[in-house]
C-alpha positions in Angstrom: -0.7 -1.8 -9.9 -0.5 -4.1 -7.2 2.7 -6.6 -7.1 1.0 -10.1 -7.3 2.0 -11.9 -3.6 4.1 -14.9 -3.5 3.6 -17.4 -0.8 5.6 -20.7 -0.2 4.5 -23.4 1.9 6.5 -26.3 3.4 6.2 -29.6 3.8 7.7 -33.1 5.7 4.1 -34.3 4.9 3.1 -35.1 8.2 -0.9 -34.3 9.1 0.3 -30.7 10.7 2.1 -29.2 7.3 -1.0 -31.1 5.2 -3.3 -28.7 7.0 -0.8 -25.8 6.6 -0.9 -26.3 2.5 -4.4 -26.3 3.0 -4.4 -23.0 4.1 -1.7 -21.5 1.9 -3.8 -22.5 -0.8 -6.9 -21.1 0.7 -5.2 -17.7 0.8 -3.2 -18.1 -2.4 -6.5 -18.2 -3.8 -8.0 -15.4 -2.5 -5.7 -13.2 -3.8 -5.8 -13.0 -7.7 -2.6 -13.7 -9.4 -0.7 -14.9 -6.4 2.3 -17.4 -6.5 2.4 -20.5 -4.3 5.2 -22.7 -4.5 5.3 -25.7 -2.5 8.8 -27.4 -0.9 10.5 -30.2 0.6 14.0 -30.5 1.6 15.3 -33.9 1.8 17.6 -34.4 4.3 21.0 -34.3 3.8 21.6 -36.0 7.4 19.4 -38.9 6.0 21.2 -39.0 2.9 24.6 -39.5 4.4 23.5 -42.3 6.7 21.8 -44.0 3.5 25.4 -43.8 1.6 26.8 -45.3 5.1 23.9 -48.2 5.3 23.3 -48.9 1.3 27.2 -47.5 -0.3 27.3 -48.9 -3.5 23.3 -49.1 -3.6 23.3 -45.8 -2.2 23.3 -44.2 -5.6 20.4 -45.8 -7.1 18.3 -45.5 -3.6 19.1 -41.3 -3.4 17.8 -41.2 -7.3 14.6 -43.8 -6.6 13.9 -41.2 -3.9 14.3 -38.1 -5.4 11.9 -39.1 -7.8 9.1 -40.4 -5.9 9.3 -37.5 -3.2 8.9 -35.0 -6.2 6.1 -37.4 -7.3 4.4 -37.0 -3.9 4.8 -33.2 -3.7 3.3 -33.1 -7.8 0.1 -34.9 -6.8 -0.1 -32.9 -3.6 0.5 -29.5 -5.8 -2.1 -30.9 -8.4 -4.5 -31.8 -5.5 -4.3 -28.2 -4.4 -4.8 -26.9 -7.6 -7.9 -28.4 -8.2 -9.5 -28.1 -5.2 -8.9 -24.3 -4.3 -8.5 -23.5 -7.9 -5.1 -21.8 -8.1 -1.8 -23.0 -9.8 0.8 -24.1 -7.8 4.3 -24.8 -8.1 6.8 -27.4 -6.5 10.7 -27.0 -5.4 12.6 -30.1 -4.2 15.7 -29.6 -2.5 18.5 -31.7 -0.4 20.0 -30.0 2.6 19.2 -28.9 6.4 15.7 -27.7 6.2 16.4 -24.2 7.9 18.7 -23.4 6.0 17.0 -24.6 2.3 13.6 -23.0 3.3 15.0 -20.0 4.1 17.1 -19.9 1.4 14.6 -20.2 -0.8 11.9 -17.6 0.7 14.5 -15.3 -0.1 15.3 -16.3 -3.6 11.0 -16.2 -4.5 10.6 -12.9 -2.3 7.9 -14.7 -0.4 5.7 -12.3 1.2 4.8 -15.2 3.2 6.1 -18.7 4.4 3.6 -21.2 5.7 4.2 -24.0 7.9 3.0 -26.5 10.4 3.6 -25.6 13.8 4.8 -29.0 14.5 6.3 -31.5 12.4 6.4 -35.2 11.5 8.7 -35.7 14.9 6.9 -33.2 17.0 8.7 -35.2 20.5 12.1 -34.4 19.1 10.4 -31.1 17.9 9.3 -30.2 21.4 12.7 -30.8 23.1 14.9 -28.9 20.6 12.3 -26.2 19.1 10.3 -26.7 16.0 11.9 -26.4 12.4 8.6 -23.9 12.4 10.5 -22.1 15.3 14.0 -21.9 13.9 12.9 -20.5 10.8 11.0 -17.4 12.7 14.4 -17.1 14.2 16.5 -16.9 11.2 13.8 -15.2 8.3 12.9 -11.6 7.6 9.7 -13.0 5.8 6.4 -13.1 7.8 5.8 -16.6 8.6 1.7 -18.4 9.2 2.3 -21.4 11.7 -0.8 -23.3 11.4 -2.5 -25.5 13.9 -5.5 -27.1 12.6 -7.2 -27.8 9.3 -8.7 -24.9 7.8 -12.6 -24.5 8.5 -12.9 -21.3 6.4 -11.2 -17.8 6.2 -9.5 -16.3 8.7 -12.6 -13.7 10.3 -11.1 -12.4 13.3 -7.4 -11.5 14.1 -6.1 -10.6 17.4 -3.4 -8.2 16.7 -1.4 -7.4 20.5 0.3 -4.3 20.1 2.9 -2.6 22.3 3.1 0.1 19.9 6.8 -0.9 18.3 6.9 -0.7 14.5 7.3 -4.8 14.7 3.4 -4.2 16.2 2.5 -2.0 13.4 3.6 -4.3 10.6 1.7 -7.4 12.2 -1.4 -5.4 12.1 -0.6 -3.9 8.6 0.4 -7.5 7.0 -2.8 -9.5 8.8 -5.1 -6.8 7.0 -3.1 -7.6 3.8 -3.6 -10.8 3.8 -7.4 -10.2 5.3 -8.3 -7.4 3.8 -12.1 -8.5 5.0 -11.3 -9.7 8.7 -11.8 -8.0 11.9 -8.8 -6.8 13.3 -8.5 -6.7 17.2 -5.7 -4.6 18.8 -4.9 -5.6 22.2 -2.1 -3.6 24.7 -1.7 -5.4 27.8 0.3 -2.6 30.3 1.6 -3.1 33.7 2.9 -0.4 36.5 6.1 -1.4 36.7 6.9 -0.7 39.9 3.8 -1.9 41.4 5.4 -4.8 43.4 7.7 -2.3 44.7 5.3 0.6 45.9 3.3 -2.8 47.4 6.2 -4.1 49.6 6.8 -0.1 50.4 3.2 -0.7 52.1 2.1 2.4 49.4 -1.5 2.9 49.9 -3.9 0.7 47.3 -5.2 4.2 46.6 -2.3 5.6 45.1 -1.4 2.2 43.6 -4.6 2.8 41.7 -3.7 6.2 40.7 -0.6 5.3 39.3 -2.5 2.3 37.0 -5.3 4.5 35.6 -2.5 7.2 34.8 -0.5 4.4 32.7 -4.1 3.1 31.6 -4.6 7.0 29.7 -1.5 7.3 28.4 -1.9 3.5 27.1 -5.1 4.7 25.7 -3.6 8.2 23.9 -0.5 5.7 22.3 -3.3 3.6 21.4 -4.9 6.7 19.2 -1.8 7.7 17.8 -1.2 4.0 17.0 -4.5 3.4 15.2 -4.1 7.3 13.2 -0.9 5.2 11.7 -2.9 2.5 10.2 -4.0 2.0 6.8 -6.9 -0.1 8.2 -10.5 1.3 7.8 -12.0 2.3 11.3 -15.0 -0.2 11.0 -12.6 -3.1 11.2 -10.5 -2.4 14.2 -11.6 -2.9 17.5 -9.2 -1.7 20.6 -8.5 -3.5 24.2 -6.7 -1.8 26.5 -6.2 -3.8 29.7 -4.1 -4.2 32.7 -1.7 -7.1 33.3 0.9 -9.5 31.7 0.9 -9.3 28.0 1.1 -13.0 27.6 -1.5 -13.8 30.1 -3.9 -11.5 28.5 -2.8 -12.5 25.0 -3.4 -15.8 26.0 -7.1 -15.0 28.0 -8.5 -12.9 25.1 -7.9 -15.1 22.3 -9.9 -17.5 23.9 -12.9 -14.7 25.5 -12.9 -13.1 22.0 -13.1 -16.2 19.7 -10.6 -15.2 17.6 -9.4 -17.6 14.8 -5.7 -16.4 14.5 -3.2 -14.2 16.0 -1.1 -12.0 14.0 2.2 -10.7 16.1 5.6 -8.9 15.3 8.7 -10.7 15.8 10.3 -8.5 18.2 8.6 -6.0 20.6 10.4 -2.8 22.1 13.1 -4.7 24.2 14.7 -6.8 21.4 17.6 -7.5 23.9 14.8 -8.7 26.7 13.2 -11.2 24.7 16.7 -12.6 23.4 17.8 -13.4 27.1 14.0 -14.7 28.4 12.5 -15.5 25.5 9.8 -13.4 23.6 6.2 -13.2 24.5 5.9 -13.9 20.6 7.4 -17.4 21.3 5.6 -18.3 24.5 1.9 -17.2 22.3 3.4 -19.7 19.7 3.7 -22.3 22.2 0.6 -21.6 24.4 -2.3 -20.4 22.0 -5.0 -22.4 20.6 -5.3 -20.3 17.0 -2.7 -20.2 13.9 -0.1 -17.7 14.4 1.4 -15.2 11.9 5.0 -13.2 12.8 5.5 -10.3 10.7 8.3 -9.9 9.0 11.1 -6.8 10.2 9.6 -3.6 9.3 10.6 -2.1 5.9 
């Protein structure tokens, strides 16, 4: 018997967060027995400022704030439960949002953490990195970053692959949550020394030969990658293209009219990504679609 799926949706009561809650409820409703929990974290730094300003009145204000926040969270849960016909729980906590959300995800053994791609303080987040992005760096759980209010179920999912275990996990996680969706596998390859060859005045015909060889190797690797997936062949589409991965991903997002991008947290070179900024980070920042970032491979 398959274990029930668990979703944790975090909210700061902003519009992007409301869209994320709706998407989380929609996903929960399509998986019988799924457990959806809404959470809000009352900022510890905000409470400290309150105590500094209010002094004697601070305890009463904190109690009132907690009660009103819990009421707002409960009303949200009730509305989503009615709209999507699924049970919704709530958890209110205090502390640092990053720490509290990731700790709760571990406590609940969440299969998916759903958050708005941007929160209420989007200008500050643009400068410092959003809570969602910081959660992505810290958690080992799958994270769905929601950018739009859901208009329907995800039907076409673009999965960029570099044939790593992380890419494999991304494809499998996308299919697990969206068993009826079309999965589009995209691999962008480059000839590592192409620029050097041109600088050395190597004939274009020879460079094209290197590129053709790289394409054949990529097609073989794609075939081996697909063989390891537990996804019906009729739901898979493969694309192998030449070019920089980030650029090709963003191009194909538009040309293929996908509504979700599913990616691994890291690729083949985790160290390089840590130093230079990963493809996943850039896609999350510049794509139009929602982004599902799979957790670490088992």
